[in-house]
C-alpha positions in Angstrom: 48.9 190.6 161.4 45.6 190.8 163.3 45.3 187.0 163.0 48.4 186.2 165.1 46.3 185.8 168.3 44.5 182.9 166.7 47.6 180.9 165.7 47.9 178.8 168.9 44.5 177.3 168.2 46.2 175.3 165.4 49.3 174.3 167.3 49.5 171.4 169.8 51.1 172.5 173.0 53.8 170.7 174.9 53.3 171.0 178.6 56.1 172.0 180.9 58.1 174.4 178.8 57.9 178.1 178.1 60.5 178.0 175.3 59.1 180.0 172.5 62.1 179.4 170.2 61.3 175.7 169.7 58.6 174.0 167.6 55.5 173.3 169.8 54.5 170.6 167.4 57.7 168.5 167.7 56.7 165.0 168.7 57.8 163.4 172.0 59.4 160.0 172.4 57.2 157.2 173.8 57.2 153.4 174.0 55.7 151.3 171.2 52.8 150.3 173.5 52.1 153.8 174.5 52.2 155.0 170.9 49.7 152.3 169.8 47.4 153.1 172.7 47.3 156.8 171.5 46.3 156.1 167.9 42.6 156.1 168.3 42.3 158.8 171.1 44.5 161.2 169.0 42.0 160.9 166.1 39.6 163.0 168.2 39.1 166.2 166.1 40.7 169.2 167.7 37.7 171.2 166.5 39.8 174.3 165.9 37.8 177.4 165.2 37.0 177.6 161.4 37.9 181.1 160.1 36.3 182.3 156.9 38.2 180.7 154.0 38.5 184.0 152.2 39.9 185.6 155.3 42.5 182.8 155.4 43.5 183.4 151.8 43.9 187.2 152.5 46.6 186.3 155.0 49.0 185.5 152.1 51.0 188.4 150.9 51.9 189.1 147.2 55.1 187.1 147.2 53.5 184.1 148.9 50.7 184.1 146.3 53.3 184.2 143.5 55.1 181.2 145.1 51.8 179.4 145.3 50.9 180.1 141.7 54.2 179.0 140.3 54.1 175.8 142.3 50.4 175.2 141.3 51.0 175.8 137.6 54.2 173.7 137.5 52.3 170.8 139.2 49.3 171.3 136.9 51.4 170.9 133.8 53.4 168.0 135.3 50.0 166.2 135.6 48.9 167.3 132.1 52.0 165.7 130.5 51.6 162.5 132.5 47.9 162.0 131.6 48.4 162.5 127.9 49.3 158.7 127.7 46.3 157.6 129.8 44.0 159.5 127.4 45.5 158.1 124.2 46.1 154.5 125.2 43.9 153.1 122.4 45.3 155.4 119.7 48.9 154.6 120.7 48.1 150.9 120.7 46.8 151.2 117.1 49.8 153.2 115.9 52.4 150.9 117.4 50.5 147.6 116.8 50.3 146.7 120.4 47.6 145.9 123.0 46.3 148.4 125.5 48.1 146.5 128.3 51.4 147.0 126.4 50.9 150.7 126.1 50.1 151.0 129.8 53.8 150.1 130.3 54.5 153.7 129.2 52.6 154.8 132.3 54.2 152.2 134.5 57.8 153.2 133.5 57.0 156.9 134.3 55.8 155.9 137.7 58.8 153.6 138.3 61.4 156.1 137.4 59.9 159.2 139.1 61.6 158.3 142.3 65.0 158.7 140.6 64.1 162.2 139.6 62.8 163.0 143.1 66.1 162.0 144.6 68.3 163.9 142.1 66.2 167.1 142.0 65.1 166.9 145.6 68.6 166.9 147.0 69.6 169.6 144.5 66.7 171.8 145.6 67.5 171.4 149.3 71.2 172.0 148.8 71.2 174.8 146.1 67.7 176.2 146.2 64.2 175.6 144.7 64.6 177.9 141.7 67.1 176.3 139.3 66.1 172.6 139.7 62.5 173.7 139.0 63.6 175.4 135.8 65.7 172.4 134.7 62.7 170.2 135.3 60.6 172.3 132.9 63.3 172.4 130.2 63.3 168.6 130.3 59.5 168.6 130.0 59.7 170.6 126.8 62.3 168.3 125.2 60.6 165.0 126.2 57.1 165.9 125.3 58.2 167.0 121.9 60.2 163.7 121.6 57.1 161.7 122.5 55.2 163.3 119.7 57.8 162.2 117.2 58.2 158.6 118.4 57.9 156.2 115.4 57.9 152.8 117.2 57.0 151.2 120.5 60.5 150.9 121.9 61.4 154.6 121.3 58.0 155.5 123.0 59.0 153.5 126.1 62.5 155.0 126.1 61.2 158.6 126.0 58.6 158.0 128.6 61.2 156.4 130.9 63.3 159.6 130.7 60.1 161.7 131.2 59.5 159.8 134.4 62.9 161.0 135.8 62.2 164.6 134.9 58.6 164.4 136.2 59.7 163.0 139.5 61.7 166.1 140.5 58.8 168.6 140.4 56.3 167.6 143.1 58.5 168.1 146.2 59.8 171.4 144.8 56.4 172.7 144.0 55.1 171.8 147.5 58.1 173.4 149.2 57.8 176.6 147.0 54.1 177.0 147.6 53.8 176.0 151.3 57.0 176.7 153.3 56.4 180.4 153.5 52.6 180.1 153.8 51.0 181.5 157.0 50.3 178.5 159.4 46.5 179.1 159.7 46.1 179.1 155.9 48.1 175.9 155.3 45.2 173.5 155.1 43.2 175.3 152.4 46.3 176.3 150.5 47.5 172.6 150.6 44.2 171.5 149.2 44.3 174.1 146.4 47.9 173.2 145.5 47.1 169.5 145.2 44.3 170.2 142.8 46.9 171.2 140.3 46.9 167.4 139.6 43.2 167.3 139.0 43.3 170.5 137.0 46.1 169.1 134.8 43.9 166.0 134.3 41.0 168.2 133.4 43.1 170.2 130.9 44.5 167.1 129.4 41.0 165.7 128.9 39.8 168.8 127.2 42.8 169.3 125.0 42.8 165.6 124.1 39.3 166.0 122.7 40.3 169.0 120.7 43.7 167.8 119.4 43.6 164.0 119.2 42.4 162.6 115.8 41.3 166.0 114.6 44.2 166.3 112.1 46.1 163.8 110.0 48.7 163.5 112.8 46.4 161.6 115.0 47.4 161.7 118.7 50.7 163.5 118.2 49.5 167.2 118.4 48.5 166.7 122.0 52.2 166.0 122.9 53.5 168.8 120.8 51.1 171.2 122.5 52.2 169.9 125.9 55.7 171.2 125.3 54.6 174.8 124.9 53.3 176.1 128.3 56.5 175.1 130.2 58.3 178.0 128.4 56.0 180.4 130.2 56.4 178.6 133.5 60.2 178.9 133.2 59.9 182.7 132.6 57.5 183.0 135.6 59.9 181.2 137.9 62.9 183.2 136.7 61.1 186.4 138.0 60.8 185.0 141.6 63.5 184.7 144.3 64.1 181.8 146.6 61.6 181.3 149.5 62.3 183.0 152.7 62.5 179.7 154.6 65.2 178.4 152.2 67.2 181.6 152.4 67.2 181.5 156.2 68.3 177.8 156.2 71.1 178.6 153.7 72.2 181.5 155.9 72.6 179.1 158.8 74.7 176.8 156.7 76.9 179.6 155.6 77.2 180.9 159.2 78.4 177.5 160.4 81.7 178.0 158.5 81.4 174.9 156.2 78.3 174.9 154.1 78.8 171.5 152.5 79.8 169.8 155.8 76.7 171.2 157.5 74.4 170.0 154.8 75.9 166.5 155.2 75.5 166.7 159.0 71.8 167.7 158.5 71.4 164.5 156.4 73.0 162.3 159.1 70.8 163.8 161.8 67.6 163.4 159.7 68.4 159.7 159.0 69.3 158.9 162.6 66.3 160.6 164.1 63.6 160.1 161.5 64.4 156.9 159.5 61.2 155.1 160.7 59.1 158.0 159.9 60.6 158.2 156.4 59.7 154.5 155.8 56.1 155.2 157.0 55.7 158.1 154.6 56.7 155.9 151.6 54.2 153.3 152.6 51.5 155.9 153.1 52.2 157.4 149.7 52.1 154.0 148.1 48.5 153.7 149.2 47.6 157.2 148.0 49.2 156.6 144.6 47.3 153.3 144.3 44.2 155.3 145.1 44.6 158.0 142.5 46.0 155.9 139.6 43.8 152.9 140.4 40.7 155.1 140.2 41.7 157.3 137.2 44.2 155.8 134.8 42.0 153.1 133.2 38.7 154.8 133.8 38.4 156.4 130.4 39.2 153.0 128.8 36.5 151.4 131.0 33.9 153.9 129.8 34.8 153.5 126.2 35.5 149.8 126.1 33.0 148.3 128.6 30.2 150.8 128.4 30.5 151.9 124.8 30.7 155.6 125.7 31.4 157.9 122.8 34.5 160.2 122.8 32.3 163.1 123.7 30.7 161.2 126.6 34.0 160.1 128.0 35.3 163.7 127.8 32.2 165.1 129.7 32.4 162.4 132.3 36.1 163.1 132.9 35.5 166.8 133.1 32.7 166.3 135.7 34.9 163.9 137.7 37.8 166.4 137.8 35.5 169.2 138.9 34.6 166.9 141.8 38.3 166.3 142.4 39.2 170.0 142.5 36.3 170.7 144.8 37.1 167.8 147.2 40.7 168.6 147.5 40.1 172.3 148.5 37.2 171.5 150.9 38.9 168.6 152.7 42.2 170.4 152.8 40.4 173.3 154.6 38.6 170.9 156.9 41.9 169.2 157.9 42.9 172.5 159.6 39.7 172.1 161.8 39.3 168.4 162.3 43.0 167.2 161.9 44.9 165.6 159.0 44.4 162.0 159.9 40.7 162.2 160.8 39.9 164.0 157.6 41.8 161.4 155.4 40.1 158.5 157.2 36.5 159.9 156.9 36.8 160.8 153.3 38.3 157.4 152.4 35.3 155.7 154.0 33.0 157.9 151.8 35.1 157.0 148.7 34.8 153.3 149.4 31.0 153.6 149.8 30.8 155.2 146.3 32.8 152.5 144.4 29.8 150.4 143.3 28.0 153.2 141.4 31.4 154.6 140.2 32.2 151.4 138.4 28.8 149.8 137.5 26.4 152.5 136.3 26.2 152.0 132.6 24.8 155.2 131.2 25.4 159.0 131.6 24.1 158.9 135.2 27.6 157.7 136.1 28.7 161.3 136.0 27.2 161.8 139.5 29.2 159.1 141.2 32.3 160.0 139.2 32.0 163.6 140.6 31.7 162.4 144.2 34.2 159.5 143.9 36.9 161.9 142.7 35.8 164.4 145.4 36.7 161.7 147.9 40.0 160.6 146.2 41.4 164.1 145.7 39.8 165.2 149.0 42.1 162.8 150.8 45.0 163.9 148.6 44.2 167.6 149.4 45.6 167.0 152.9 48.8 165.4 151.7 51.1 168.3 150.7 50.9 170.0 154.0 50.7 166.6 155.9 54.0 165.6 154.3 55.6 169.0 154.8 54.8 168.9 158.5 56.1 165.3 158.9 59.3 166.0 157.0 62.7 167.0 158.5 63.1 170.7 157.8 66.4 170.5 156.1 65.2 168.0 153.5 61.6 169.0 152.8 61.9 169.0 149.1 63.8 165.7 149.0 61.6 163.9 151.6 58.2 165.1 150.3 59.2 164.4 146.7 60.9 161.1 147.3 58.3 159.6 149.7 55.7 160.6 147.1 57.6 159.2 144.2 58.8 156.0 146.0 55.1 155.5 146.7 54.6 155.9 143.0 57.2 153.3 142.4 55.4 150.8 144.6 52.1 151.6 142.8 53.6 151.9 139.4 52.0 148.8 138.0 48.4 149.7 139.1 47.1 150.5 135.6 48.9 147.5 134.1 47.6 145.2 136.8 44.0 146.4 136.2 44.3 146.1 132.4 45.9 142.6 132.6 43.4 141.3 135.2 40.6 142.9 133.3 41.4 140.8 130.3 40.6 137.7 132.3 36.9 138.9 132.4 36.0 139.2 128.7 32.7 140.6 127.3 31.2 140.0 123.9 33.3 141.9 121.3 32.1 144.9 119.5 33.0 144.2 115.9 36.7 143.5 116.0 37.2 145.3 119.3 37.7 143.1 122.3 35.9 144.2 125.4 36.5 143.5 129.1 34.9 144.0 132.6 37.3 146.7 133.7 34.7 148.1 136.1 34.7 145.0 138.3 38.5 145.0 138.6 38.7 148.8 139.4 36.0 148.3 142.1 37.7 145.4 143.9 41.2 147.0 143.5 40.0 150.3 145.0 38.2 148.6 147.9 41.5 147.1 148.9 43.4 150.3 148.5 40.9 152.3 150.7 41.3 149.7 153.5 45.0 150.0 153.3 45.0 153.8 153.4 42.7 153.9 156.4 44.8 151.5 158.3 48.1 153.3 157.5 46.6 156.7 158.4 45.2 155.4 161.6 48.6 154.1 162.9 50.6 157.1 161.6 51.6 160.4 163.4 50.4 163.9 162.8 52.2 167.2 163.4 49.5 169.6 162.5 50.7 173.2 163.1 54.5 172.5 163.0 56.6 175.6 162.5 58.7 175.6 159.4 61.1 178.5 160.2 64.8 177.5 160.8 64.6 179.0 164.3 62.2 176.2 165.3 64.2 173.4 163.7 66.0 171.3 166.4 67.7 169.1 163.7 69.3 172.2 162.2 70.5 173.3 165.6 72.1 169.9 166.2 73.8 169.8 162.8 75.0 173.5 162.6 75.2 174.5 166.2 72.9 176.9 168.1 75.3 179.8 167.5 74.7 179.6 163.7 71.0 179.4 164.2 71.0 182.4 166.6 73.0 184.5 164.3 70.3 184.2 161.6 67.5 184.6 164.1 68.9 187.6 166.0 71.5 189.0 163.7 75.0 189.5 165.0 73.8 189.8 168.6 73.3 186.3 169.8 71.5 186.4 173.2 72.5 184.5 176.4 70.7 181.2 176.6 69.0 180.2 179.9 68.4 176.7 181.1 65.0 176.5 179.5 66.6 177.2 176.1 68.7 174.1 176.4 65.8 171.7 177.1 66.2 168.9 174.6 63.1 168.2 172.6 62.9 164.7 171.3 
């Protein structure tokens, strides 16, 4: 393509080697003291030239766009199914004769068990391909959303949502790998931001359909869940029409060329754990902060508007729609900016902005709250817009689906009680009741909670690494070469004619 001359602007260079078959963004070993000393200097924005966003999007070919869309739609409906509970907390509490805090355990269980699904489906996707684990995920969504709509008591509701958490956990890493691993390097930032906004778009759709389907028939809240089981049928058909990604096919070819596919896969796992265990722990801690950020700012927000500020159902819907438009805008914009200013710098700056907006987001009492809701979610999902590609670049190549999905879902596990914490602590700050309805100062709790979360995210991002521009092809994967042997990698890269390697080819990159 005509854009290939601009690629190096996005890739950090390693001095002292002319090896073009290795990943230029692979990190180097350094002492703990040296690493700490480089954290602030490396925040300096690289100020890479900013191409026209439309020109970046034109770099994707038809198949790459299809991979993006299937990942985006799958992630969107994953979010839709999750937020159905958040948007019907009060209705579920009334049906099952429980408090709002009791119902939020349905959210907490989903968050806690998503890590189980990410491990199961992540390993399956890295070993056997992205396609069939994705399809199985969506089949489970159909079954479990229908089952939720037919729950007749609180215990069955919790049981179904627990199973839903396992199914839901398997999708994120798969969607990110499908959408991004074949994406042109220069377009990764903006495509990452667009992909992540499937979450906000799912929330937006759930809000809109909740208004149209909840309490508009004699079945109360149940039609929302029954409807949620329908679109995954179309998503399954869409995915069936697409092949595996090119990056996965190349990696699988290396495994097959090594002579023992299963043994090679196990060797890849051993190499990844031995070389990257500390990074994997860091990614989980980072994702805990990000999940506290999203769930802490969103899950109880509709309840706050309705319970504390007496918003009507229509007013809650409009506010939520505006907030999610802000989220979708922020994720795309900041994802694009991260390609110019760097991943860490972009996350830190937008987190500072989000913290500054917490007071109006939580304490404006009339419809003017829509403006801070827009910009607060712009900030929250702006930071999140960087995450898909940031995690993909940090992850070991052989286990991208597993590592991206599991770090994200283990972060969810750590943050799983966020809505329950807010609801429970909020009940310690009562307001005068409205008739028989108890009221609480949820806004105060959300504000304090989110202030702590932003501080945590800023600190973790500051001390963490960044591999912006890392190549994702198997030919640039040093871990795969160590696990399968350079002959197997060369056979895939060059065909049957494996070239003679010179001394510079054998330089070990750490």
